[in-house]
C-alpha positions, 0 to 999 in steps of 0.5 A: 050804894053798898046794896047796889054793889053787892047786888051787882056782884051777885049778878056778875057771879051768876053770869060768870058761872054761865060763862065758865060752864060753857067753857068747861062743856065746849072748851071754847070761849063764848063771851055771849054767854056772859052778857046774854039773858036767859039760862040758869042761874038767873042773873035777874033772880040773883040780883033781886034776891040779893037786894031783898035779903040786904033790905031784910038784914038792914031794915028788918024782915018785918019792915015795909021796905022788905015786904015790898022787896020780897013781893017784887022778888017773888014776881021776878023769880016767878016770871023767870021760871015761867019764861024759861019753861015757855021757851023750853016748850017752844023749843021742843015744838020748833024742833018737832016741826023741823024734823018733818 
C-alpha cells in the first residue's frame, strides 16, 4: 500500500507543478491544468518511475519484479515522449493550415 501512496504522491507533485506553473505564467487559476493529461512534467512517467524505483529498492535491482517494472516504465516513458512530439507536430501543421 505504501508503494501506491508514494507513487500517487509523485503523480500529485507532477500535476501540481503544472497548475502552479500556469498560475505563475498567466496569473489565473485554471483547475483544468491539474487534472488534464499531457504537458510536462509527465504525471504518468512520474507515477511509473516512482513504482519502478520503489520495487528496485525493496526487492532489489536484480529481481524479476524490477525488470518487469523497468520494462513497463520504459514503454510508458517512450510512449509519453513520442505522443508529445506527435501532438506538437500536429499543432504546428494545424496552425499552418489556419494561417492560410
